C-alpha positions as CSV (number, residue, x, y, z in Angstrom):
1,M,0.1,0.2,0.1
2,T,1.3,3.4,-1.1
3,T,2.0,6.4,1.2
4,S,-0.7,8.1,-0.4
5,T,-3.3,5.5,-0.3
6,T,-2.6,4.9,3.6
7,I,-2.8,8.7,3.8
8,K,-6.5,8.6,1.9
9,S,-8.0,5.7,4.0
10,S,-6.8,7.1,7.1
11,I,-8.9,10.2,6.5
12,L,-11.7,8.0,5.6
13,F,-11.6,6.2,8.5
14,L,-11.2,9.3,10.6
15,T,-14.1,10.9,9.2
16,A,-16.4,7.6,10.0
17,L,-15.0,7.6,13.4
18,I,-16.1,11.2,14.2
19,A,-18.9,10.7,12.6
20,V,-19.9,7.7,14.7
21,F,-18.9,9.5,17.9
22,A,-21.1,12.7,17.1
23,V,-23.9,10.0,16.4
24,F,-23.5,8.0,19.8
25,F,-22.3,10.2,22.2
26,L,-23.5,14.0,21.1
27,V,-27.2,12.4,20.2
28,K,-29.7,11.0,22.4
29,P,-31.4,7.6,21.3
30,V,-33.8,8.8,18.6
31,P,-37.3,6.7,18.4
32,Q,-39.4,6.6,15.7
33,D,-42.1,9.3,15.4
34,L,-45.8,7.8,15.0
35,N,-46.1,10.9,12.7
36,Y,-44.2,9.7,10.2
37,H,-46.7,7.2,9.1
38,Q,-49.4,10.1,8.3
39,F,-48.7,10.7,4.6
40,A,-50.4,13.4,2.7
41,D,-52.0,11.2,-0.2
42,N,-54.2,8.4,1.5
43,R,-56.3,8.1,-1.5
44,V,-57.8,4.8,-2.3
45,I,-57.8,4.0,-5.8
46,W,-58.8,0.8,-7.4
47,G,-59.5,-0.4,-4.0
48,I,-55.6,0.0,-3.1
49,P,-55.0,2.2,0.3
50,N,-52.5,4.9,-0.3
51,A,-52.5,3.8,-3.8
52,L,-50.3,6.4,-5.5
53,D,-47.7,5.9,-2.5
54,L,-47.4,2.2,-3.0
55,L,-48.0,2.2,-6.8
56,S,-44.9,4.2,-7.5
57,N,-42.8,1.9,-6.0
58,I,-43.0,-0.1,-9.4
59,P,-39.9,1.6,-10.6
60,F,-37.9,-0.2,-7.9
61,V,-38.9,-3.3,-8.7
62,L,-38.7,-3.2,-12.3
63,V,-35.1,-1.3,-12.2
64,G,-33.8,-4.0,-9.7
65,L,-35.0,-6.8,-11.7
66,L,-33.0,-5.3,-14.8
67,G,-30.2,-4.7,-13.0
68,M,-30.1,-8.2,-11.5
69,A,-30.7,-9.9,-14.5
70,F,-27.9,-7.5,-16.1
71,T,-25.5,-8.5,-13.7
72,A,-26.2,-12.2,-13.4
73,G,-25.7,-12.2,-17.2
74,H,-22.5,-11.2,-16.9
75,G,-21.4,-13.7,-15.0
76,F,-21.2,-12.6,-11.5
77,G,-17.3,-11.2,-11.8
78,V,-15.8,-9.6,-9.0
79,Y,-16.7,-6.2,-10.5
80,Y,-20.7,-7.2,-10.3
81,V,-21.0,-8.4,-7.3
82,P,-21.4,-5.4,-5.3
83,Y,-23.9,-3.8,-7.9
84,F,-26.2,-7.3,-7.8
85,V,-26.5,-6.7,-4.2
86,F,-27.3,-3.1,-4.9
87,F,-30.1,-4.0,-7.6
88,A,-31.2,-6.9,-5.3
89,G,-31.8,-4.5,-2.4
90,V,-33.7,-2.1,-4.7
91,F,-36.0,-4.9,-5.9
92,L,-36.7,-5.8,-2.5
93,T,-37.4,-2.6,-1.6
94,G,-39.5,-2.1,-4.0
95,L,-41.8,-5.1,-2.4
96,G,-41.2,-4.0,1.6
97,S,-42.3,-0.1,0.6
98,S,-45.3,-1.7,-1.2
99,Y,-46.3,-3.7,1.7
100,Y,-45.5,-0.7,4.1
101,H,-47.7,1.7,2.5
102,Y,-50.3,-0.9,2.3
103,D,-50.7,-0.1,5.8
104,P,-48.1,2.1,7.3
105,S,-47.2,1.3,11.1
106,N,-43.9,0.6,12.6
107,D,-44.1,-3.3,12.1
108,T,-44.7,-2.8,8.1
109,L,-41.5,-0.3,8.1
110,F,-39.6,-2.7,9.3
111,W,-39.9,-4.4,6.1
112,D,-39.3,-1.0,4.1
113,R,-36.2,-0.5,5.9
114,L,-34.3,-3.8,6.3
115,P,-34.0,-4.0,2.1
116,M,-33.2,-0.6,2.0
117,T,-30.2,-1.4,4.2
118,I,-29.0,-4.2,1.4
119,A,-29.2,-1.8,-1.2
120,F,-26.9,1.0,1.0
121,A,-24.5,-1.7,1.4
122,G,-24.4,-2.7,-2.1
123,F,-24.0,0.6,-3.6
124,F,-21.2,1.8,-1.0
125,S,-19.3,-1.4,-1.9
126,S,-19.3,-0.7,-6.0
127,V,-17.9,2.6,-4.7
128,I,-14.9,1.0,-3.1
129,S,-14.9,-1.4,-5.6
130,E,-14.7,1.5,-8.6
131,L,-12.1,3.7,-6.6
132,I,-10.1,1.6,-4.1
133,S,-10.4,-2.1,-4.3
134,R,-12.5,-5.1,-5.8
135,K,-11.5,-7.7,-3.6
136,A,-12.2,-5.2,-0.5
137,A,-15.4,-4.1,-1.5
138,I,-16.3,-7.9,-1.8
139,V,-15.0,-8.6,1.7
140,L,-16.2,-5.2,3.1
141,S,-19.8,-5.8,1.2
142,F,-20.7,-8.7,4.0
143,S,-19.7,-6.5,6.8
144,L,-21.9,-3.6,5.8
145,L,-25.0,-6.0,5.0
146,I,-24.4,-7.5,8.7
147,V,-24.4,-3.9,10.1
148,G,-27.0,-2.4,8.0
149,M,-29.5,-5.3,8.7
150,G,-28.4,-5.4,12.1
151,S,-29.3,-1.7,12.5
152,V,-33.0,-2.3,11.4
153,F,-33.2,-5.2,13.7
154,Y,-31.5,-3.4,16.5
155,W,-34.2,-0.5,16.1
156,D,-37.2,-3.0,15.7
157,W,-36.2,-4.2,19.0
158,S,-35.4,-1.2,20.6
159,E,-38.9,0.0,20.0
160,T,-40.5,-2.8,21.7
161,Q,-38.6,-2.0,24.8
162,A,-40.1,1.6,24.6
163,E,-36.9,2.8,24.3
164,G,-36.6,3.4,20.4
165,D,-33.4,4.2,18.7
166,L,-32.9,5.2,15.0
167,R,-29.5,6.5,15.4
168,L,-27.4,3.5,14.3
169,Y,-30.0,3.0,11.1
170,A,-29.5,6.8,10.5
171,L,-25.7,6.3,10.4
172,V,-26.0,3.5,7.9
173,Q,-28.2,5.5,5.8
174,F,-25.9,8.9,5.8
175,L,-22.8,8.1,6.5
176,P,-22.1,7.2,3.1
177,I,-23.3,10.3,1.8
178,I,-20.5,12.2,3.6
179,L,-17.9,9.6,2.7
180,I,-18.7,9.2,-1.2
181,P,-18.1,12.6,-2.0
182,L,-14.9,12.6,0.0
183,M,-13.9,9.3,-1.7
184,L,-14.7,10.9,-5.2
185,F,-12.6,13.9,-4.7
186,M,-9.7,11.6,-3.4
187,Y,-9.4,9.0,-5.9
188,K,-8.8,8.9,-9.4
189,L,-12.0,8.0,-11.1
190,P,-12.8,5.3,-13.8
191,G,-13.9,6.6,-17.2
192,K,-18.1,7.3,-17.4
193,Y,-18.4,7.3,-13.9
194,L,-18.9,10.6,-12.4
195,R,-21.6,11.5,-14.4
196,Y,-23.4,8.7,-13.9
197,I,-23.0,8.9,-10.0
198,M,-23.7,12.8,-9.7
199,G,-26.9,11.4,-11.6
200,L,-27.6,9.3,-8.7
201,M,-26.6,11.5,-6.2
202,I,-28.6,14.2,-7.4
203,F,-31.6,12.4,-8.0
204,Y,-31.4,11.1,-4.5
205,L,-31.1,14.3,-2.7
206,I,-34.0,15.6,-4.8
207,S,-35.9,12.8,-3.7
208,K,-35.3,13.8,0.0
209,L,-36.4,17.3,-0.3
210,F,-39.8,15.5,-2.0
211,E,-40.2,13.7,0.9
212,F,-39.8,16.8,3.7
213,F,-42.0,18.4,1.4
214,D,-45.1,15.6,1.0
215,L,-47.7,18.0,2.4
216,K,-47.0,20.9,0.9
217,I,-46.1,19.6,-2.6
218,F,-49.8,17.6,-2.5
219,N,-51.7,20.7,-1.2
220,F,-49.9,22.5,-4.2
221,L,-50.1,20.6,-7.2
222,H,-53.4,18.2,-5.7
223,F,-52.9,15.1,-8.2
224,I,-49.3,14.0,-6.8
225,S,-47.7,14.0,-3.5
226,G,-44.2,14.8,-2.3
227,H,-43.6,11.2,-1.1
228,T,-44.9,9.7,-4.3
229,L,-42.5,11.9,-6.0
230,K,-39.7,10.8,-3.7
231,H,-40.2,7.3,-5.1
232,L,-40.2,8.2,-8.6
233,F,-36.9,10.6,-8.2
234,A,-35.4,7.8,-6.7
235,A,-35.9,5.3,-8.9
236,A,-34.8,7.7,-11.7
237,G,-31.3,7.9,-9.8
238,I,-31.0,4.0,-9.6
239,C,-31.8,4.0,-13.4
240,S,-28.8,6.1,-14.1
241,V,-26.6,3.3,-12.7
242,L,-28.1,0.5,-14.6
243,R,-27.2,3.2,-17.6
244,M,-23.7,3.2,-16.8
245,L,-23.1,-0.6,-16.5
246,Y,-24.9,-0.8,-19.8
247,V,-22.8,1.9,-21.7
248,R,-19.8,0.5,-20.0
249,A,-20.4,-3.1,-20.8
250,G,-20.5,-1.9,-24.5
251,D,-16.9,-0.7,-24.0
252,K,-15.0,-3.7,-23.5
253,G,-11.8,-1.6,-22.3
254,Q,-13.9,-0.3,-19.1
255,L,-14.4,-3.9,-17.6
256,R,-12.5,-6.1,-15.9
257,S,-13.4,-9.2,-13.9
């Protein structure tokens, strides 16, 4: 390992350590706010409760299936494993989120959040694979899956103890948002990568804004809510990653198993 790589790895490790310290020592346990389950658009359409919030998960299912089919079709090489995990998580998130929006509650929210951690782990591993080491990404992906899924089981258990604690789950979701831009800045980027990853990140950030302004957007537009738009824009961001893989697969020089 070169001196430069050691320094970069140390910066990433210290950043992660500081974030963990800040979350667990400066922030008190955060229970799930039950108002979270009150979405702006609860219309019943074709007999489906919360119809648009539920049906807007279909793009997750479709892009997840397409991504899994594409990566599996390329033989599960080291390059594709993190992406397969990512798309599998997206597919399962589409199913879990549909189940959740059919009857929003803490119990059903568990099945929404659990597959999301699979997607987070897969995507973060893919960034490590692209920028640092493909072998390290494979090893880390298992650890990230355990920590991510464990954060949801821990939150669910903590709610049963009347002391709900979302801190670990929040860390799993938002720490990559801090680390990935650092990695993009510090490491050499492979060809045909940055534009697509920036597309994903921009769409994701916009989707979070739609989620935050769920009711205001619904009151303004009337026919669609911020949460429904959140699903659609997040799925569009994921399509950016799938598009990147298709483009790079057509450029043999960009892929190394």
